[in-house]
C-alpha positions as CSV (number, residue, x, y, z in Angstrom):
1,L,15.7,-2.1,-15.4
2,D,13.1,0.6,-14.5
3,F,10.2,-1.7,-15.3
4,F,11.8,-4.6,-13.3
5,S,12.3,-2.3,-10.3
6,R,8.7,-1.1,-10.4
7,T,7.5,-4.7,-10.7
8,A,9.7,-5.8,-7.7
9,I,8.4,-3.0,-5.5
10,S,4.8,-3.7,-6.6
11,A,5.2,-7.4,-5.7
12,V,4.8,-6.6,-2.1
13,F,1.5,-4.8,-2.7
14,I,0.2,-7.3,-5.2
15,S,0.8,-10.2,-2.8
16,A,-1.4,-8.5,-0.2
17,I,-4.5,-8.2,-2.4
18,P,-5.8,-11.8,-2.4
19,S,-5.9,-12.2,1.4
20,K,-7.7,-8.8,1.8
21,I,-10.4,-10.0,-0.7
22,N,-10.7,-13.7,0.2
23,D,-10.6,-13.1,4.0
24,F,-12.4,-9.8,4.1
25,E,-14.3,-10.3,7.4
26,S,-11.1,-11.3,9.3
27,Q,-9.3,-8.3,7.9
28,V,-12.1,-6.0,9.0
29,E,-11.9,-7.6,12.5
30,Y,-8.2,-7.0,12.6
31,I,-8.6,-3.4,11.6
32,S,-11.3,-3.0,14.2
33,S,-9.0,-4.5,16.9
34,K,-6.8,-1.4,16.4
35,G,-9.7,0.8,17.6
36,I,-11.4,1.6,14.4
37,Y,-15.2,1.1,14.3
38,D,-16.5,-1.8,12.2
39,P,-18.3,0.2,9.5
40,I,-15.3,2.5,9.0
41,A,-13.0,-0.5,9.0
42,S,-15.0,-2.0,6.1
43,V,-14.8,1.2,4.1
44,L,-11.0,1.5,4.8
45,L,-10.4,-2.0,3.7
46,V,-12.3,-1.5,0.4
47,G,-10.3,1.7,-0.1
48,A,-7.1,-0.3,0.7
49,I,-8.0,-2.9,-1.9
50,I,-8.7,-0.2,-4.5
51,C,-5.4,1.6,-3.7
52,L,-3.5,-1.7,-4.0
53,I,-5.0,-2.7,-7.3
54,F,-5.0,0.6,-9.1
55,G,-1.7,1.7,-7.5
56,S,0.1,-1.5,-8.6
57,G,-1.4,-1.3,-12.0
58,F,-0.5,2.3,-12.7
59,F,2.9,1.9,-11.0
60,I,3.9,-1.0,-13.2
61,F,2.1,-0.5,-16.5
62,G,0.5,2.9,-16.6
63,K,1.7,6.0,-18.3
64,N,1.1,7.8,-15.1
65,Q,3.5,6.0,-12.7
66,K,3.2,9.0,-10.3
67,L,-0.5,8.3,-9.8
68,G,0.3,4.7,-9.1
69,S,2.9,5.7,-6.5
70,I,0.4,8.1,-4.9
71,F,-2.3,5.3,-4.6
72,L,0.3,3.0,-3.0
73,L,1.4,5.8,-0.6
74,L,-2.2,6.4,0.3
75,F,-2.3,2.7,1.4
76,L,1.1,2.4,2.9
77,I,1.5,5.5,5.1
78,P,-1.7,5.0,7.2
79,T,-1.2,1.3,7.3
80,T,2.3,1.8,8.7
81,I,1.0,4.2,11.4
82,I,-2.0,2.2,12.4
83,F,-0.5,-1.3,12.5
84,H,3.2,-0.9,13.1
85,V,3.9,2.3,15.2
86,F,1.7,1.4,18.2
87,P,3.2,-0.9,19.4
88,F,6.4,-0.1,17.6
89,Q,7.5,-2.9,15.3
90,Q,11.0,-1.8,14.2
91,R,11.4,-4.2,11.3
92,A,8.0,-3.5,9.8
93,V,8.4,0.2,10.1
94,L,11.8,0.3,8.6
95,M,10.8,-2.0,5.7
96,N,7.8,0.2,5.0
97,L,9.9,3.4,5.2
98,G,12.1,1.9,2.5
99,L,9.0,1.3,0.3
100,I,7.8,4.8,1.1
101,G,11.1,6.2,0.0
102,G,11.1,4.3,-3.3
103,L,7.5,5.4,-4.0
104,L,8.3,9.0,-3.1
105,I,11.2,9.0,-5.6
106,T,8.8,7.9,-8.3
107,A,6.1,10.4,-7.2
108,L,8.5,13.3,-7.3
109,R,10.8,12.5,-10.3
110,E,10.1,13.7,-13.8
111,P,8.9,11.0,-16.2
112,Q,11.5,9.4,-18.4
113,K,11.2,10.1,-22.1
């Protein structure tokens, strides 16, 4: 059940990876539209992709699930603030808060033996 739960949570993050890679330039433009300079937006997007890939992998399969949850939190918290707080998008913020809560539980709990 624990593995299934981690896979279900990760599905949200895994589904975001292809569009970020395949439509990289449009994603950079969208990040830039939020007031972030283009060169920084490109670096942030590469970082986001890395966090999504490694975070999902460690979270689902790795021995260090805490590391995976930290990678995913490094992606999710800034994303929520940058894209959903101004202007405030209640549904997106609440959904992301739920994911943040689940990731925090994993990051803070002791590993199961």
